[in-house]
N, CA, C, O and the ligand as a Tripos MOL2 file, in Angstrom:
@<TRIPOS>MOLECULE
protein
  257   255    65     0     0
PROTEIN
NO_CHARGES

@<TRIPOS>ATOM
      1 N           7.5480    6.3440  -26.0270 N.3       1 MET1
      2 CA          6.7930    7.3090  -25.2580 C.3       1 MET1
      3 C           7.4260    7.5430  -23.8850 C.2       1 MET1
      4 O           7.8440    8.6550  -23.5640 O.2       1 MET1
      5 N           7.4860    6.5290  -23.1220 N.am      2 ALA2
      6 CA          8.0580    6.6870  -21.7830 C.3       2 ALA2
      7 C           9.5570    6.4430  -21.7790 C.2       2 ALA2
      8 O          10.0970    5.7970  -20.8810 O.2       2 ALA2
      9 N          10.1990    6.9560  -22.7710 N.am      3 THR3
     10 CA         11.6310    6.7560  -22.8250 C.3       3 THR3
     11 C          12.3530    7.8290  -22.0150 C.2       3 THR3
     12 O          12.1510    9.0290  -22.2000 O.2       3 THR3
     13 N          13.1730    7.3610  -21.1390 N.am      4 GLU4
     14 CA         14.0090    8.2970  -20.3900 C.3       4 GLU4
     15 C          15.3950    8.3040  -21.0040 C.2       4 GLU4
     16 O          15.7090    7.5050  -21.8850 O.2       4 GLU4
     17 N          16.1930    9.1970  -20.5330 N.am      5 LEU5
     18 CA         17.5460    9.2660  -21.0510 C.3       5 LEU5
     19 C          18.2820    7.9400  -20.8300 C.2       5 LEU5
     20 O          18.3900    7.4580  -19.7020 O.2       5 LEU5
     21 N          18.7720    7.3750  -21.8980 N.am      6 PRO6
     22 CA         19.4600    6.0810  -21.7700 C.3       6 PRO6
     23 C          20.8900    6.2220  -21.3310 C.2       6 PRO6
     24 O          21.6230    5.2350  -21.2730 O.2       6 PRO6
     25 N          21.2960    7.4180  -21.0240 N.am      7 ASN7
     26 CA         22.7160    7.6390  -20.7350 C.3       7 ASN7
     27 C          23.0810    7.4830  -19.2780 C.2       7 ASN7
     28 O          24.2420    7.6380  -18.8980 O.2       7 ASN7
     29 N          22.0860    7.1760  -18.4610 N.am      8 ARG8
     30 CA         22.4340    7.0200  -17.0500 C.3       8 ARG8
     31 C          23.3220    5.8060  -16.8620 C.2       8 ARG8
     32 O          23.1670    4.7810  -17.5270 O.2       8 ARG8
     33 N          24.2210    5.9470  -15.9710 N.am      9 ARG9
     34 CA         25.2020    4.8830  -15.7950 C.3       9 ARG9
     35 C          24.6590    3.7900  -14.8910 C.2       9 ARG9
     36 O          23.8210    4.0520  -14.0290 O.2       9 ARG9
     37 N          25.1230    2.5900  -15.0820 N.am     10 PRO10
     38 CA         24.6350    1.4840  -14.2570 C.3      10 PRO10
     39 C          25.0570    1.5890  -12.8030 C.2      10 PRO10
     40 O          24.4130    1.0080  -11.9290 O.2      10 PRO10
     41 N          26.0990    2.2990  -12.5400 N.am     11 LEU11
     42 CA         26.6150    2.2750  -11.1720 C.3      11 LEU11
     43 C          26.2610    3.5160  -10.3760 C.2      11 LEU11
     44 O          26.8850    3.7950   -9.3520 O.2      11 LEU11
     45 N          25.2900    4.2470  -10.8250 N.am     12 VAL12
     46 CA         24.7880    5.2970   -9.9550 C.3      12 VAL12
     47 C          23.9920    4.6470   -8.8380 C.2      12 VAL12
     48 O          23.4430    3.5560   -8.9890 O.2      12 VAL12
     49 N          23.9440    5.3380   -7.7250 N.am     13 GLY13
     50 CA         23.2370    4.7680   -6.5960 C.3      13 GLY13
     51 C          24.1860    4.5540   -5.4390 C.2      13 GLY13
     52 O          25.3740    4.8670   -5.5190 O.2      13 GLY13
     53 N          23.6480    4.0210   -4.3720 N.am     14 PRO14
     54 CA         24.4500    3.8660   -3.1680 C.3      14 PRO14
     55 C          25.6200    2.9130   -3.3770 C.2      14 PRO14
     56 O          25.5060    1.9080   -4.0790 O.2      14 PRO14
     57 N          26.7140    3.2390   -2.7740 N.am     15 ALA15
     58 CA         27.9060    2.4010   -2.9120 C.3      15 ALA15
     59 C          27.8150    1.2240   -1.9530 C.2      15 ALA15
     60 O          27.3270    1.3770   -0.8330 O.2      15 ALA15
     61 N          28.2680    0.0730   -2.3680 N.am     16 PRO16
     62 CA         28.2640   -1.0890   -1.4900 C.3      16 PRO16
     63 C          29.2740   -0.9450   -0.3650 C.2      16 PRO16
     64 O          30.3370   -0.3510   -0.5460 O.2      16 PRO16
     65 N          28.9450   -1.4790    0.7710 N.am     17 VAL17
     66 CA         29.8850   -1.5210    1.8810 C.3      17 VAL17
     67 C          30.8760   -2.6610    1.6580 C.2      17 VAL17
     68 O          30.4950   -3.7980    1.3790 O.2      17 VAL17
     69 N          32.1370   -2.3260    1.7880 N.am     18 ASP18
     70 CA         33.1640   -3.3110    1.5480 C.3      18 ASP18
     71 C          33.0590   -4.4700    2.5090 C.2      18 ASP18
     72 O          33.0230   -4.2760    3.7240 O.2      18 ASP18
     73 N          33.0080   -5.6640    1.9770 N.am     19 GLY19
     74 CA         32.9410   -6.8470    2.8180 C.3      19 GLY19
     75 C          31.5430   -7.3030    3.1380 C.2      19 GLY19
     76 O          31.3600   -8.3680    3.7270 O.2      19 GLY19
     77 N          30.5460   -6.5170    2.7620 N.am     20 CYS20
     78 CA         29.1770   -6.9150    3.0300 C.3      20 CYS20
     79 C          28.6670   -7.7480    1.8720 C.2      20 CYS20
     80 O          28.5850   -7.2690    0.7410 O.2      20 CYS20
     81 N          28.3290   -8.9820    2.1530 N.am     21 ARG21
     82 CA         27.9740   -9.8390    1.0280 C.3      21 ARG21
     83 C          26.6070   -9.5320    0.4710 C.2      21 ARG21
     84 O          26.3160   -9.8410   -0.6840 O.2      21 ARG21
     85 N          25.7730   -8.9310    1.2800 N.am     22 ILE22
     86 CA         24.4770   -8.5070    0.7440 C.3      22 ILE22
     87 C          24.6780   -7.3860   -0.2610 C.2      22 ILE22
     88 O          24.0830   -7.3910   -1.3380 O.2      22 ILE22
     89 N          25.5120   -6.4350    0.0940 N.am     23 CYS23
     90 CA         25.8790   -5.3820   -0.8570 C.3      23 CYS23
     91 C          26.4800   -5.9940   -2.1260 C.2      23 CYS23
     92 O          26.1390   -5.6090   -3.2440 O.2      23 CYS23
     93 N          27.3530   -6.9260   -1.9260 N.am     24 TYR24
     94 CA         28.0130   -7.5550   -3.0680 C.3      24 TYR24
     95 C          26.9960   -8.1800   -3.9970 C.2      24 TYR24
     96 O          27.0440   -7.9870   -5.2120 O.2      24 TYR24
     97 N          26.0840   -8.9250   -3.4230 N.am     25 ALA25
     98 CA         25.0390   -9.5490   -4.2380 C.3      25 ALA25
     99 C          24.1610   -8.5090   -4.9070 C.2      25 ALA25
    100 O          23.7490   -8.6660   -6.0570 O.2      25 ALA25
    101 N          23.8810   -7.4400   -4.1690 N.am     26 ALA26
    102 CA         23.0270   -6.4080   -4.7220 C.3      26 ALA26
    103 C          23.6630   -5.6970   -5.9020 C.2      26 ALA26
    104 O          22.9890   -5.4160   -6.8930 O.2      26 ALA26
    105 N          24.9480   -5.4050   -5.8100 N.am     27 VAL27
    106 CA         25.5860   -4.7210   -6.9500 C.3      27 VAL27
    107 C          25.7470   -5.6620   -8.1400 C.2      27 VAL27
    108 O          25.7220   -5.2270   -9.2910 O.2      27 VAL27
    109 N          25.9110   -6.9350   -7.8600 N.am     28 GLN28
    110 CA         25.9350   -7.9020   -8.9690 C.3      28 GLN28
    111 C          24.5720   -7.9130   -9.6570 C.2      28 GLN28
    112 O          24.4750   -7.8740  -10.8840 O.2      28 GLN28
    113 N          23.5310   -7.9670   -8.8430 N.am     29 GLY29
    114 CA         22.1880   -7.9900   -9.3990 C.3      29 GLY29
    115 C          21.8650   -6.6920  -10.1140 C.2      29 GLY29
    116 O          21.1880   -6.6850  -11.1410 O.2      29 GLY29
    117 N          22.3530   -5.6040   -9.5640 N.am     30 ARG30
    118 CA         22.1070   -4.3020  -10.1730 C.3      30 ARG30
    119 C          22.7600   -4.2350  -11.5740 C.2      30 ARG30
    120 O          22.1610   -3.7550  -12.5360 O.2      30 ARG30
    121 N          23.9690   -4.7190  -11.6450 N.am     31 ALA31
    122 CA         24.6500   -4.7160  -12.9410 C.3      31 ALA31
    123 C          23.9150   -5.6020  -13.9490 C.2      31 ALA31
    124 O          23.7660   -5.2460  -15.1180 O.2      31 ALA31
    125 N          23.4630   -6.7530  -13.4750 N.am     32 ALA32
    126 CA         22.7230   -7.6650  -14.3490 C.3      32 ALA32
    127 C          21.4100   -7.0370  -14.7970 C.2      32 ALA32
    128 O          21.0230   -7.1360  -15.9620 O.2      32 ALA32
    129 N          20.7380   -6.3950  -13.8650 N.am     33 ALA33
    130 CA         19.4740   -5.7390  -14.1890 C.3      33 ALA33
    131 C          19.7020   -4.6240  -15.2150 C.2      33 ALA33
    132 O          18.9210   -4.4450  -16.1490 O.2      33 ALA33
    133 N          20.7780   -3.8910  -15.0160 N.am     34 TRP34
    134 CA         21.0880   -2.8260  -15.9620 C.3      34 TRP34
    135 C          21.3590   -3.3970  -17.3490 C.2      34 TRP34
    136 O          20.9150   -2.8480  -18.3570 O.2      34 TRP34
    137 N          22.0840   -4.4910  -17.3880 N.am     35 THR35
    138 CA         22.3920   -5.1280  -18.6630 C.3      35 THR35
    139 C          21.1230   -5.5530  -19.3890 C.2      35 THR35
    140 O          21.0260   -5.4770  -20.6130 O.2      35 THR35
    141 N          20.1520   -6.0030  -18.5970 N.am     36 ARG36
    142 CA         18.8630   -6.3710  -19.1940 C.3      36 ARG36
    143 C          18.0140   -5.1800  -19.5690 C.2      36 ARG36
    144 O          16.9890   -5.3310  -20.2340 O.2      36 ARG36
    145 N          18.4230   -4.0090  -19.1560 N.am     37 GLY37
    146 CA         17.5850   -2.8410  -19.3650 C.3      37 GLY37
    147 C          16.4470   -2.7630  -18.3750 C.2      37 GLY37
    148 O          15.4250   -2.1250  -18.6250 O.2      37 GLY37
    149 N          16.6390   -3.4230  -17.2420 N.am     38 ASP38
    150 CA         15.5770   -3.5000  -16.2440 C.3      38 ASP38
    151 C          15.7770   -2.3900  -15.1980 C.2      38 ASP38
    152 O          16.4040   -2.5910  -14.1570 O.2      38 ASP38
    153 N          15.2280   -1.2330  -15.5130 N.am     39 GLU39
    154 CA         15.4600   -0.0940  -14.6270 C.3      39 GLU39
    155 C          14.8120   -0.2680  -13.2660 C.2      39 GLU39
    156 O          15.3530    0.1700  -12.2510 O.2      39 GLU39
    157 N          13.6760   -0.8950  -13.2490 N.am     40 ARG40
    158 CA         13.0310   -1.1290  -11.9570 C.3      40 ARG40
    159 C          13.9000   -2.0550  -11.1100 C.2      40 ARG40
    160 O          14.0270   -1.8700   -9.8990 O.2      40 ARG40
    161 N          14.4850   -3.0350  -11.7520 N.am     41 GLY41
    162 CA         15.3770   -3.9230  -11.0350 C.3      41 GLY41
    163 C          16.5630   -3.1670  -10.4750 C.2      41 GLY41
    164 O          16.9710   -3.3790   -9.3330 O.2      41 GLY41
    165 N          17.1120   -2.2810  -11.2940 N.am     42 VAL42
    166 CA         18.2340   -1.4650  -10.8370 C.3      42 VAL42
    167 C          17.8170   -0.6670   -9.6070 C.2      42 VAL42
    168 O          18.5540   -0.5970   -8.6240 O.2      42 VAL42
    169 N          16.6590   -0.0810   -9.6690 N.am     43 GLN43
    170 CA         16.2220    0.7220   -8.5360 C.3      43 GLN43
    171 C          16.0060   -0.1020   -7.2860 C.2      43 GLN43
    172 O          16.3690    0.3180   -6.1870 O.2      43 GLN43
    173 N          15.4150   -1.2780   -7.4500 N.am     44 SER44
    174 CA         15.1680   -2.0880   -6.2640 C.3      44 SER44
    175 C          16.4830   -2.5900   -5.6680 C.2      44 SER44
    176 O          16.6040   -2.7350   -4.4520 O.2      44 SER44
    177 N          17.4560   -2.8510   -6.5220 N.am     45 PHE45
    178 CA         18.7630   -3.2480   -5.9760 C.3      45 PHE45
    179 C          19.4360   -2.0640   -5.2790 C.2      45 PHE45
    180 O          20.1180   -2.2350   -4.2690 O.2      45 PHE45
    181 N          19.2390   -0.8790   -5.8200 N.am     46 ASN46
    182 CA         19.7630    0.3020   -5.1400 C.3      46 ASN46
    183 C          19.1290    0.4600   -3.7670 C.2      46 ASN46
    184 O          19.8020    0.7970   -2.7930 O.2      46 ASN46
    185 N          17.8530    0.2170   -3.7020 N.am     47 GLU47
    186 CA         17.2020    0.3000   -2.3920 C.3      47 GLU47
    187 C          17.7280   -0.7760   -1.4550 C.2      47 GLU47
    188 O          17.8970   -0.5580   -0.2550 O.2      47 GLU47
    189 N          17.9750   -1.9130   -2.0200 N.am     48 MET48
    190 CA         18.5040   -3.0060   -1.2090 C.3      48 MET48
    191 C          19.8470   -2.6090   -0.5850 C.2      48 MET48
    192 O          20.0910   -2.8300    0.6010 O.2      48 MET48
    193 N          20.6920   -2.0290   -1.4040 N.am     49 VAL49
    194 CA         22.0020   -1.5990   -0.8880 C.3      49 VAL49
    195 C          21.8150   -0.5290    0.1970 C.2      49 VAL49
    196 O          22.5280   -0.5020    1.2000 O.2      49 VAL49
    197 N          20.8650    0.3210   -0.0290 N.am     50 ASP50
    198 CA         20.6580    1.4410    0.8680 C.3      50 ASP50
    199 C          20.0410    1.0560    2.1960 C.2      50 ASP50
    200 O          20.3420    1.6650    3.2220 O.2      50 ASP50
    201 N          19.1950    0.0670    2.1860 N.am     51 GLN51
    202 CA         18.3040   -0.1300    3.3210 C.3      51 GLN51
    203 C          18.6240   -1.3220    4.2160 C.2      51 GLN51
    204 O          18.1690   -1.3580    5.3590 O.2      51 GLN51
    205 N          19.3660   -2.2650    3.7510 N.am     52 HIS52
    206 CA         19.5870   -3.4170    4.6210 C.3      52 HIS52
    207 C          20.6460   -3.0940    5.6760 C.2      52 HIS52
    208 O          21.4710   -2.2020    5.4740 O.2      52 HIS52
    209 N          20.6270   -3.8100    6.7930 N.am     53 PRO53
    210 CA         21.7170   -3.6590    7.7580 C.3      53 PRO53
    211 C          22.9750   -4.3490    7.2440 C.2      53 PRO53
    212 O          22.9900   -5.5550    7.0010 O.2      53 PRO53
    213 N          24.0070   -3.5690    7.0890 N.am     54 HIS54
    214 CA         25.2250   -4.1270    6.5020 C.3      54 HIS54
    215 C          25.8960   -5.1020    7.4660 C.2      54 HIS54
    216 O          25.9720   -4.8800    8.6740 O.2      54 HIS54
    217 N          26.3610   -6.1570    6.8900 N.am     55 GLN55
    218 CA         27.0490   -7.1470    7.7000 C.3      55 GLN55
    219 C          28.4300   -7.3740    7.1350 C.2      55 GLN55
    220 O          28.6140   -7.9860    6.0830 O.2      55 GLN55
    221 N          29.3720   -6.8680    7.8560 N.am     56 ARG56
    222 CA         30.7470   -7.1310    7.4160 C.3      56 ARG56
    223 C          31.1990   -8.4680    7.9630 C.2      56 ARG56
    224 O          30.9190   -8.8270    9.1070 O.2      56 ARG56
    225 N          31.8950   -9.1820    7.1280 N.am     57 ALA57
    226 CA         32.3540  -10.4980    7.5430 C.3      57 ALA57
    227 C          33.2580  -10.4010    8.7520 C.2      57 ALA57
    228 O          33.3250  -11.3270    9.5610 O.2      57 ALA57
    229 N          33.9440   -9.2970    8.8750 N.am     58 THR58
    230 CA         34.8890   -9.1420    9.9500 C.3      58 THR58
    231 C          34.2370   -8.6320   11.2410 C.2      58 THR58
    232 O          34.8460   -8.6680   12.3100 O.2      58 THR58
    233 N          33.0070   -8.1650   11.1270 N.am     59 ASP59
    234 CA         32.3740   -7.5690   12.2940 C.3      59 ASP59
    235 C          32.1100   -8.5820   13.4060 C.2      59 ASP59
    236 O          32.4120   -8.3460   14.5750 O.2      59 ASP59
    237 N          31.5520   -9.6820   13.0160 N.am     60 ARG60
    238 CA         31.0890  -10.6230   14.0310 C.3      60 ARG60
    239 C          32.0480  -11.7580   14.2930 C.2      60 ARG60
    240 O          32.0310  -12.3740   15.3580 O.2      60 ARG60
    241 N          32.8860  -12.0280   13.3100 N.am     61 ARG61
    242 CA         33.7070  -13.2270   13.4490 C.3      61 ARG61
    243 C          35.0560  -12.9500   14.0650 C.2      61 ARG61
    244 O          35.7820  -13.8790   14.4200 O.2      61 ARG61
    245 N          35.3970  -11.6920   14.1960 N.am     62 GLY62
    246 CA         36.6950  -11.3660   14.7510 C.3      62 GLY62
    247 C          36.8400  -11.8100   16.1720 C.2      62 GLY62
    248 O          37.8900  -12.3180   16.5660 O.2      62 GLY62
    249 N          35.7870  -11.6250   16.9600 N.am     63 THR63
    250 CA         35.8360  -12.0280   18.3550 C.3      63 THR63
    251 C          34.8640  -13.1760   18.5690 C.2      63 THR63
    252 O          33.7140  -13.1270   18.1340 O.2      63 THR63
    253 N          35.3210  -14.1530   19.2110 N.am     64 THR64
    254 CA         34.4640  -15.3040   19.4250 C.3      64 THR64
    255 C          33.8380  -15.2320   20.8050 C.2      64 THR64
    256 O          33.0730  -16.1200   21.1830 O.2      64 THR64
    257 ZN         25.5910   -4.0600    2.9160 Zn       65 ZN65
@<TRIPOS>BOND
     1     1     2 1
     2     2     3 1
     3     3     4 2
     4     3     5 am
     5     5     6 1
     6     6     7 1
     7     7     8 2
     8     7     9 am
     9     9    10 1
    10    10    11 1
    11    11    12 2
    12    11    13 am
    13    13    14 1
    14    14    15 1
    15    15    16 2
    16    15    17 am
    17    17    18 1
    18    18    19 1
    19    19    20 2
    20    19    21 am
    21    21    22 1
    22    22    23 1
    23    23    24 2
    24    23    25 am
    25    25    26 1
    26    26    27 1
    27    27    28 2
    28    27    29 am
    29    29    30 1
    30    30    31 1
    31    31    32 2
    32    31    33 am
    33    33    34 1
    34    34    35 1
    35    35    36 2
    36    35    37 am
    37    37    38 1
    38    38    39 1
    39    39    40 2
    40    39    41 am
    41    41    42 1
    42    42    43 1
    43    43    44 2
    44    43    45 am
    45    45    46 1
    46    46    47 1
    47    47    48 2
    48    47    49 am
    49    49    50 1
    50    50    51 1
    51    51    52 2
    52    51    53 am
    53    53    54 1
    54    54    55 1
    55    55    56 2
    56    55    57 am
    57    57    58 1
    58    58    59 1
    59    59    60 2
    60    59    61 am
    61    61    62 1
    62    62    63 1
    63    63    64 2
    64    63    65 am
    65    65    66 1
    66    66    67 1
    67    67    68 2
    68    67    69 am
    69    69    70 1
    70    70    71 1
    71    71    72 2
    72    71    73 am
    73    73    74 1
    74    74    75 1
    75    75    76 2
    76    75    77 am
    77    77    78 1
    78    78    79 1
    79    79    80 2
    80    79    81 am
    81    81    82 1
    82    82    83 1
    83    83    84 2
    84    83    85 am
    85    85    86 1
    86    86    87 1
    87    87    88 2
    88    87    89 am
    89    89    90 1
    90    90    91 1
    91    91    92 2
    92    91    93 am
    93    93    94 1
    94    94    95 1
    95    95    96 2
    96    95    97 am
    97    97    98 1
    98    98    99 1
    99    99   100 2
   100    99   101 am
   101   101   102 1
   102   102   103 1
   103   103   104 2
   104   103   105 am
   105   105   106 1
   106   106   107 1
   107   107   108 2
   108   107   109 am
   109   109   110 1
   110   110   111 1
   111   111   112 2
   112   111   113 am
   113   113   114 1
   114   114   115 1
   115   115   116 2
   116   115   117 am
   117   117   118 1
   118   118   119 1
   119   119   120 2
   120   119   121 am
   121   121   122 1
   122   122   123 1
   123   123   124 2
   124   123   125 am
   125   125   126 1
   126   126   127 1
   127   127   128 2
   128   127   129 am
   129   129   130 1
   130   130   131 1
   131   131   132 2
   132   131   133 am
   133   133   134 1
   134   134   135 1
   135   135   136 2
   136   135   137 am
   137   137   138 1
   138   138   139 1
   139   139   140 2
   140   139   141 am
   141   141   142 1
   142   142   143 1
   143   143   144 2
   144   143   145 am
   145   145   146 1
   146   146   147 1
   147   147   148 2
   148   147   149 am
   149   149   150 1
   150   150   151 1
   151   151   152 2
   152   151   153 am
   153   153   154 1
   154   154   155 1
   155   155   156 2
   156   155   157 am
   157   157   158 1
   158   158   159 1
   159   159   160 2
   160   159   161 am
   161   161   162 1
   162   162   163 1
   163   163   164 2
   164   163   165 am
   165   165   166 1
   166   166   167 1
   167   167   168 2
   168   167   169 am
   169   169   170 1
   170   170   171 1
   171   171   172 2
   172   171   173 am
   173   173   174 1
   174   174   175 1
   175   175   176 2
   176   175   177 am
   177   177   178 1
   178   178   179 1
   179   179   180 2
   180   179   181 am
   181   181   182 1
   182   182   183 1
   183   183   184 2
   184   183   185 am
   185   185   186 1
   186   186   187 1
   187   187   188 2
   188   187   189 am
   189   189   190 1
   190   190   191 1
   191   191   192 2
   192   191   193 am
   193   193   194 1
   194   194   195 1
   195   195   196 2
   196   195   197 am
   197   197   198 1
   198   198   199 1
   199   199   200 2
   200   199   201 am
   201   201   202 1
   202   202   203 1
   203   203   204 2
   204   203   205 am
   205   205   206 1
   206   206   207 1
   207   207   208 2
   208   207   209 am
   209   209   210 1
   210   210   211 1
   211   211   212 2
   212   211   213 am
   213   213   214 1
   214   214   215 1
   215   215   216 2
   216   215   217 am
   217   217   218 1
   218   218   219 1
   219   219   220 2
   220   219   221 am
   221   221   222 1
   222   222   223 1
   223   223   224 2
   224   223   225 am
   225   225   226 1
   226   226   227 1
   227   227   228 2
   228   227   229 am
   229   229   230 1
   230   230   231 1
   231   231   232 2
   232   231   233 am
   233   233   234 1
   234   234   235 1
   235   235   236 2
   236   235   237 am
   237   237   238 1
   238   238   239 1
   239   239   240 2
   240   239   241 am
   241   241   242 1
   242   242   243 1
   243   243   244 2
   244   243   245 am
   245   245   246 1
   246   246   247 1
   247   247   248 2
   248   247   249 am
   249   249   250 1
   250   250   251 1
   251   251   252 2
   252   251   253 am
   253   253   254 1
   254   254   255 1
   255   255   256 2
@<TRIPOS>SUBSTRUCTURE
     1 MET1         2 RESIDUE 1 A MET
     2 ALA2         6 RESIDUE 1 A ALA
     3 THR3        10 RESIDUE 1 A THR
     4 GLU4        14 RESIDUE 1 A GLU
     5 LEU5        18 RESIDUE 1 A LEU
     6 PRO6        22 RESIDUE 1 A PRO
     7 ASN7        26 RESIDUE 1 A ASN
     8 ARG8        30 RESIDUE 1 A ARG
     9 ARG9        34 RESIDUE 1 A ARG
    10 PRO10       38 RESIDUE 1 A PRO
    11 LEU11       42 RESIDUE 1 A LEU
    12 VAL12       46 RESIDUE 1 A VAL
    13 GLY13       50 RESIDUE 1 A GLY
    14 PRO14       54 RESIDUE 1 A PRO
    15 ALA15       58 RESIDUE 1 A ALA
    16 PRO16       62 RESIDUE 1 A PRO
    17 VAL17       66 RESIDUE 1 A VAL
    18 ASP18       70 RESIDUE 1 A ASP
    19 GLY19       74 RESIDUE 1 A GLY
    20 CYS20       78 RESIDUE 1 A CYS
    21 ARG21       82 RESIDUE 1 A ARG
    22 ILE22       86 RESIDUE 1 A ILE
    23 CYS23       90 RESIDUE 1 A CYS
    24 TYR24       94 RESIDUE 1 A TYR
    25 ALA25       98 RESIDUE 1 A ALA
    26 ALA26      102 RESIDUE 1 A ALA
    27 VAL27      106 RESIDUE 1 A VAL
    28 GLN28      110 RESIDUE 1 A GLN
    29 GLY29      114 RESIDUE 1 A GLY
    30 ARG30      118 RESIDUE 1 A ARG
    31 ALA31      122 RESIDUE 1 A ALA
    32 ALA32      126 RESIDUE 1 A ALA
    33 ALA33      130 RESIDUE 1 A ALA
    34 TRP34      134 RESIDUE 1 A TRP
    35 THR35      138 RESIDUE 1 A THR
    36 ARG36      142 RESIDUE 1 A ARG
    37 GLY37      146 RESIDUE 1 A GLY
    38 ASP38      150 RESIDUE 1 A ASP
    39 GLU39      154 RESIDUE 1 A GLU
    40 ARG40      158 RESIDUE 1 A ARG
    41 GLY41      162 RESIDUE 1 A GLY
    42 VAL42      166 RESIDUE 1 A VAL
    43 GLN43      170 RESIDUE 1 A GLN
    44 SER44      174 RESIDUE 1 A SER
    45 PHE45      178 RESIDUE 1 A PHE
    46 ASN46      182 RESIDUE 1 A ASN
    47 GLU47      186 RESIDUE 1 A GLU
    48 MET48      190 RESIDUE 1 A MET
    49 VAL49      194 RESIDUE 1 A VAL
    50 ASP50      198 RESIDUE 1 A ASP
    51 GLN51      202 RESIDUE 1 A GLN
    52 HIS52      206 RESIDUE 1 A HIS
    53 PRO53      210 RESIDUE 1 A PRO
    54 HIS54      214 RESIDUE 1 A HIS
    55 GLN55      218 RESIDUE 1 A GLN
    56 ARG56      222 RESIDUE 1 A ARG
    57 ALA57      226 RESIDUE 1 A ALA
    58 THR58      230 RESIDUE 1 A THR
    59 ASP59      234 RESIDUE 1 A ASP
    60 ARG60      238 RESIDUE 1 A ARG
    61 ARG61      242 RESIDUE 1 A ARG
    62 GLY62      246 RESIDUE 1 A GLY
    63 THR63      250 RESIDUE 1 A THR
    64 THR64      254 RESIDUE 1 A THR
    65 ZN65       257 GROUP 0 **** ****
């Protein structure tokens, strides 16, 4: 009944910021959620990528 098109790709959504470990974790989780068929999980991980303050490893540690 509530079947949507199954053809959507797992990697649609906001792109992770390079070097941001939160993004990294989110895209890992998103892929896992997609594998499980957990669309809500995919969406919440997309929101996570979109909404958190990105932290690049090089941003804060470059200067002491
Ligand atoms: Zn990020």
